[in-house]
N, C-alpha and C positions, 0 to 999 in steps of 0.2 A: 504494500500500500504506500502510496506517495506520502511523503512527510510534509507537514505544513508548520508554519510558525505564525504566531500572532504578534504584531507590533502594537503595543498598548500605549496610547497617549491619554493623558488625563485619568490614569488608572485609579489613583487614590483620592481624587477630588470629585469632579462631577462624573467620572467614568464608572465608578463602581456603585451599584445600588443593591441592597439586600433586604429581604423581608424575613419574617419568622417562619415562613412556610417551609416544609420539608421538601428537599429536592426530589423531583420525579425521576424515574428511570429514563436514561437518554433515549431509549427506543420508543418511549411512550410520551411524547410531548403533550403538555397540556396547553393547547393553543389558546384556549379561552383565558387561562391564567397569564400567559405571556402577553396577550393583548391588554389585559387589565393592568398588569404592572407597567407595561410600556406606556399606556395612556396616563397613568399616575406619574411616572417619571418624566415623560416628555411634555406633559401638560397640554399646551396648545397645539401640539403637532398631531395630525391625524395618523392613524395606523392603517396603512393600506393593505399590507400582506405580511404573512409569517410563513417562512419556508425553511427546510433544512439547509444548512450550509455544507461546504465540502468537508468540514470537520465533524465527526460523529459526536452527537450530544450538544452541538452548538447550532443555534437557529438564527436565521437572518430575519430581521424586522425592518420592513420597508416603510418609510414615512416620507411621502413625496419623493424627492430626488435623493434623500438621505438613506443610509443603511446603518443599522445598529445590530448588535448581536446579543443573544440571550441564551441562558441554559434552558433545559427542557421544561421548567415550570415557571420561568420568569423571575426567579429569586435573585439572579445575578445578571447584570447587563454590562456590556462593554461599549463605550462610546468613543469614537475616534480611532478605532482599531481597524487594521487592514489584514486580510488573510493573504499570505504570500505562498505560492507554490515553490518550494525550495528546489525542485527538480528543473522546472522550466524558467524559474526566476520571474514568473508572471504574477502581477498584482491582481488577484482574483476579485477583490472588493472593487477596485477601480474599473475592472472590466464589467462588473455588474452595474456599476453606476453609469457607465457609458451606455449600456443596454437600456437602462431605465430612462436615460436622458435623450434617447434617440428622437430625432426630428425628421419630418418628411423633407427630402431634398427639394421637393416642388415648392416649398414655402420660401426658398431663397430667390431673391430677385436677381438672377444671374446677369441681366442686362445692366445692373447697377454695380457690377464688379469689375475689377481690373484683371484681365485674363493674361496669364503667362504660363511658362512651362511647355510641356508637350501638348499642343492643342488637339492632337488626334488620339491621345491616350484614353483608355477606358477607366484608368484610375483617376478619380477626381478628389480634389481637396478644396474646401472653402476655408478661408482664414479671415477672422475678424481682427483687424490690425490697427494699431495707433502709430502714426509716423514718428512720434516722440518717445514711444515706449522702448526702453533699452532691451527688454526681452524680445520685443518684436524685431528690433534691429538685429539681434543675435540670430533669431530664427530666419530672418530674411537671408542671412549669409548661408544658413543651412539649405534653404530652398534653392540657392544658386548651385548647389552640389547635387541636387536630386534630379534624376532623369526618369522619364516615363510617367510623369504625373501632370495632369492639367490642373492649374491652380487658379482659383477665383478669390481675389483679395477684396474684402469689403472694408472701406475706410470707416473706422470706429474710434474717433478721437475721444479720449477720456477727459472729463471736465477738469481734473486736477493737473493736467499737463498744459503749461502756459501757451505753447505754440501749436499744439496738436490740431486744433480746429482750423487755424489759419493755414497750416501746412496741408491739411487734408483738402481744404478748398482749393489751394493752389495746385495740388496734384490733379484733382478732378478737372479743373479748368484748363489744364495744360494741353498742348497738342499731342504730346506723347506721355500718357499717364504712367505707364510702367517705368519709363526712363526717369521721369521726374520723381516718382516714388523711390526708386533706387538711389537717385542723387541725394535725396533728403535723408533716407535711412542709412545708407552706407557711405556716402561721401560728405555728409554734414552740410549739404546745401541749405540755404535759407531763402527760399523763394518769396517774392512778394505775394500778398493775398490775391487770389483769383477773383474774377467777376463773372460768374455764370450760375445758372441753377444747378444745384448739386443734390444727390440723393442722401446726403449725410443724415439729415433729420429722420428720414424714413428708415434708414438702416439702424439708427439709434433706437427707434421705436421697436423695430423687429428684434434687435439684440436684447432689449429689456423684456420683451415678451418671451424670448427663449431662455431668459435667466442668465444672460452673458454679462458678467460684471468685471471681467478682467481681460487683458490681451497679452499675448495672442490666444485666441480660442479657435480650435480646429474642429471642422466638421467633415467627416469622411463621406464618401459617395453613398454609403448606405445609412447615413444620418446619425452616426455616433458622434458625440461631442466630447472633446478632450481639452481641458484647460491647460495652457502652457505649451511651450515648444517641445520638440523632440530632436534627437540627432537624426542625421540622414538615414541611417540604417533602421532606427526605431520607427521613423515616419513611414518608410517604405513597407516595413513589416506590418505596421498597424493598418495601413491602407489595404494591404493584400489580404487582411482578415475578412474583408467584406464578402 
């Protein structure tokens, strides 16, 4: 049997919750009790589903886009923990979160994106990016190394970045959007503000609806969402999972 490890954060503060009830046998989960204790612990969070995790005796509690873990009768909870498959080194909790967060590719306004990469590839990637975001700039360098992926970049300037909206406007209003975006993000260009109608407000509204709060945020061709950048190898492997 594959081995697994739990990475516990917040274990002894908000992460651990116990009751006076006796632990049930791991093979006979008391789903009703798990739901009851979860509702008490998580308070305003709805409990959407309870299902077995990959670890015997541990159960996944889904609340919206969040995942928690419980023992078989809800007497102990783990908050902020991830299950890692030590054989494949895969974060199984993150994979489940991506599955829960999946969105329909059809909701993305592709005509409002800056297209780059291999325009004929079947592997597709959407990126919500901020031209002033240092993590986005690092990921843009990664994208330059990736082959066989069609990339749709959506300008998503964050409010706390001083120049982000001005630069995003300048990028969209330029004659060559991809080149201008690269000049800004990789070559530290500082273009003057553009003067044209942009889709930035509409993209911001869509990002809020999808729960995107940081950049870069990646969406695979099959609708999985992943927050943060990846290495070239990780990105290609992630996209090929679809």
